[in-house]
C-alpha positions as CSV (number, residue, x, y, z in Angstrom):
1,M,12.2,-4.5,4.2
2,H,15.5,-3.6,2.5
3,Q,18.1,-0.6,2.4
4,N,20.4,0.0,-0.1
5,D,23.9,2.3,1.4
6,G,25.1,3.5,-2.0
7,P,27.7,2.4,-4.0
8,S,29.4,0.1,-1.1
9,S,25.9,-1.8,-0.5
10,K,26.0,-5.6,-1.4
11,A,24.6,-4.5,-5.3
12,T,27.3,-5.6,-7.6
13,S,27.2,-4.8,-11.8
14,T,26.4,-8.5,-12.7
15,S,26.2,-9.1,-16.7
16,G,23.4,-11.0,-16.2
17,E,21.5,-8.1,-15.3
18,Q,18.2,-7.2,-16.8
19,V,18.2,-3.2,-17.9
20,I,14.8,-1.9,-16.7
21,R,13.4,0.8,-19.5
22,S,9.9,1.1,-18.0
23,P,9.0,3.9,-16.5
24,M,7.5,2.7,-13.7
25,Y,9.3,-0.4,-11.1
26,T,7.6,-2.0,-8.9
27,V,10.1,-3.4,-6.1
28,Q,10.9,-7.5,-6.0
29,L,12.2,-9.1,-3.3
30,G,16.2,-8.7,-3.0
31,D,16.1,-5.8,-4.7
32,T,18.6,-2.5,-3.7
33,L,17.8,1.5,-4.7
34,Y,21.3,1.1,-5.9
35,S,20.6,-1.7,-7.7
36,I,17.6,0.0,-9.5
37,A,19.3,2.7,-10.5
38,R,22.1,1.0,-11.9
39,R,19.7,-1.3,-14.3
40,S,17.4,1.7,-15.0
41,G,20.5,4.2,-16.0
42,V,19.0,6.5,-13.3
43,D,22.0,8.4,-10.7
44,Y,20.6,6.7,-7.4
45,H,20.6,10.1,-5.4
46,L,18.7,11.8,-8.3
47,L,16.3,8.3,-7.7
48,A,15.8,8.5,-4.1
49,K,15.1,12.4,-4.7
50,R,12.4,11.5,-7.5
51,N,10.3,9.0,-4.8
52,N,10.6,11.0,-2.0
53,I,13.1,8.8,-0.5
54,K,15.6,9.6,2.4
55,A,18.8,7.4,3.7
56,P,19.2,5.1,4.6
57,Y,17.0,4.7,1.4
58,T,14.8,1.7,2.5
59,I,12.7,0.7,0.2
60,Y,9.6,-2.0,0.3
61,V,8.7,-5.4,-2.1
62,G,5.9,-4.1,-3.5
63,Q,6.4,-0.1,-3.6
64,S,6.2,1.1,-6.8
65,L,9.1,3.6,-8.4
66,T,9.1,6.5,-10.8
67,L,12.2,5.9,-13.1
68,K,11.7,9.0,-15.8
69,T,11.5,12.5,-15.2
70,T,8.0,13.0,-15.8
71,A,6.1,11.4,-12.0
72,L,2.8,10.2,-12.7
73,A,-0.1,10.8,-10.4
74,S,1.2,11.1,-6.5
75,T,0.5,7.6,-4.4
76,K,0.0,9.4,-1.1
77,L,-4.0,8.8,0.0
78,P,-5.0,12.5,0.6
79,M,-2.9,14.4,3.2
80,S,-5.9,14.7,5.7
81,T,-6.4,11.2,5.7
82,S,-2.1,10.3,6.5
83,K,-2.1,12.6,8.7
84,K,-5.1,11.9,11.0
85,A,-4.3,8.2,10.6
86,N,-0.6,9.3,12.4
87,D,-2.2,11.5,14.7
88,E,-4.3,8.9,16.1
89,A,-2.0,6.3,16.3
90,K,-0.1,8.4,18.5
91,K,-2.7,8.1,21.0
92,Y,-3.1,4.3,20.9
93,P,0.1,2.3,20.8
94,V,0.5,-0.5,18.8
95,A,2.7,-3.5,19.1
96,N,5.7,-3.5,16.6
97,Q,4.9,-6.1,13.9
98,K,7.8,-6.9,12.0
99,N,7.0,-9.8,10.1
100,L,3.0,-8.7,9.7
101,S,1.0,-11.5,7.4
102,L,-1.7,-10.6,6.1
103,I,-5.1,-12.8,4.7
104,W,-7.5,-11.9,1.8
105,P,-10.0,-8.8,3.5
106,V,-13.1,-10.4,1.9
107,T,-13.7,-13.7,-1.0
108,G,-13.8,-12.9,-4.3
109,Q,-13.2,-12.1,-7.6
110,L,-9.1,-9.9,-8.4
111,S,-10.4,-7.2,-10.4
112,S,-8.0,-4.8,-10.6
113,K,-4.3,-4.9,-9.8
114,F,-2.1,-2.5,-8.2
115,G,0.0,-0.1,-10.9
116,P,-0.1,3.3,-12.9
117,R,-2.9,3.5,-14.9
118,K,-3.2,6.1,-17.9
119,N,-3.0,9.5,-16.3
120,R,-2.3,8.2,-12.6
121,M,-1.5,5.3,-10.1
122,H,-3.8,2.6,-9.0
123,D,-3.1,2.9,-5.6
124,G,-4.4,-0.8,-4.6
125,I,-6.4,-4.0,-5.3
126,D,-10.0,-3.9,-6.0
127,I,-11.8,-7.7,-5.3
128,A,-15.1,-8.1,-7.1
129,A,-17.6,-9.4,-4.1
130,K,-21.1,-9.6,-3.6
131,E,-23.0,-6.0,-1.9
132,G,-23.5,-7.0,1.8
133,A,-20.8,-9.5,1.8
134,P,-18.5,-9.1,4.8
135,V,-14.7,-7.4,5.1
136,S,-12.8,-8.8,7.7
137,A,-9.5,-7.1,8.8
138,A,-6.4,-8.7,6.6
139,A,-5.0,-8.4,10.5
140,A,-4.9,-7.5,14.1
141,G,-4.6,-3.9,14.4
142,L,-6.4,-0.2,15.9
143,V,-8.7,1.3,13.6
144,V,-7.2,4.8,12.9
145,Y,-9.9,6.4,10.5
146,A,-13.6,5.1,10.5
147,D,-15.7,7.9,8.0
148,S,-16.9,9.0,5.0
149,R,-15.4,12.3,4.3
150,L,-12.7,12.0,2.0
151,T,-14.0,12.5,-1.4
152,G,-14.5,8.9,-4.1
153,Y,-13.4,6.6,-1.2
154,G,-17.0,6.3,0.4
155,N,-17.3,4.7,3.7
156,L,-13.4,4.2,4.6
157,I,-11.7,2.2,7.4
158,I,-7.9,2.4,7.9
159,I,-6.3,-0.2,10.4
160,R,-3.0,0.6,11.8
161,H,-1.1,-2.7,12.2
162,S,2.5,-1.3,13.4
163,S,4.4,1.9,13.3
164,D,4.3,2.0,10.1
165,L,2.3,-0.3,8.4
166,F,-1.4,0.5,7.2
167,T,-4.3,-1.4,5.6
168,A,-7.5,0.8,4.1
169,Y,-10.9,-0.7,3.1
170,A,-12.6,1.5,0.5
171,H,-16.3,1.8,-0.5
172,N,-18.0,-0.3,2.3
173,Q,-21.3,-0.5,2.3
174,K,-21.3,0.2,6.0
175,N,-18.2,0.1,8.1
176,L,-19.1,-1.5,11.5
177,V,-16.4,-0.3,13.8
178,K,-15.3,2.8,14.7
179,R,-11.6,4.7,15.2
180,G,-10.2,3.6,18.6
181,D,-11.5,-0.3,18.2
182,Q,-9.1,-2.7,18.3
183,V,-9.2,-5.7,16.1
184,S,-8.0,-8.9,15.8
185,S,-7.1,-10.6,12.2
186,G,-10.2,-12.2,10.4
187,Q,-12.8,-9.5,12.5
188,R,-15.7,-8.1,10.6
189,I,-15.2,-4.6,9.7
190,A,-17.2,-3.6,7.1
191,L,-19.7,-5.2,4.7
192,V,-19.0,-4.6,0.6
193,G,-20.7,-1.6,-1.4
194,T,-20.4,0.7,-3.9
195,S,-20.2,4.1,-1.9
196,G,-18.0,6.8,-3.0
197,R,-16.7,6.3,-6.5
198,S,-17.9,2.8,-7.4
199,S,-19.5,1.8,-10.3
200,A,-20.0,-2.2,-9.2
201,P,-19.9,-3.7,-5.5
202,H,-16.1,-4.3,-4.3
203,L,-13.7,-3.7,-2.1
204,H,-10.8,-1.2,-2.7
205,F,-7.8,-2.3,-0.6
206,E,-4.4,-0.7,0.3
207,V,-1.4,-1.3,2.0
208,R,0.5,1.0,2.8
209,R,4.1,1.8,4.5
210,G,4.2,5.2,6.4
211,E,2.0,7.1,3.4
212,T,3.6,5.1,0.5
213,A,1.4,3.0,-1.5
214,V,2.8,-1.0,-2.2
215,D,1.4,-4.1,-4.2
216,P,-1.1,-5.7,-1.2
217,L,-0.6,-8.8,-3.8
218,A,3.3,-9.0,-2.2
219,Y,1.7,-9.6,1.4
220,L,-1.1,-11.2,0.5
221,P,-0.8,-15.0,0.3
222,K,-1.5,-16.3,-3.5
223,R,-4.7,-17.8,-4.3
224,K,-4.7,-21.6,-5.7
């Protein structure tokens, strides 16, 4: 997690900085909102406004930022899902885990990465796996959603791991846990499937800071 307090922050102009020319940018380790704004030639107040970031301008490694005026599709889960997760989270306190480490939720081949598509954002990663393969919780936490009522996601599970960190597991053949369950890291929570908008067996996996989708690969251990 990184914060930016404006021009007086630790980020200062250096001659060797790389200019950002892409309309989208994924936050890297050491970035601040001000340094990204400077490198992309955008006023940092405007950059914060475009991405709904409020003072003290906290950004996260793996977070995708829109740098241009023409914004891409929203990166938020449908509000009904996010509100439901947050409402349920208030009922079941979870210990704050500041340095949470995630594990890969399924064994398989990474088939699609996080990032912008032609006219939308892909808010997570896709992992191709055999139908019926076990899906595991990426970390210990509380199940705040386990249902199939959201268009496109099929059988979906959302787990809350800390005050603002959630993981989501979509297109499951079957959910094996229910809302309100406490799960441990590595616990089997679902089976890989093709429910919802899916053409082949795979797990769609998301990591979210509040309602903001961030790149799961920034939180998962690198595969050899």
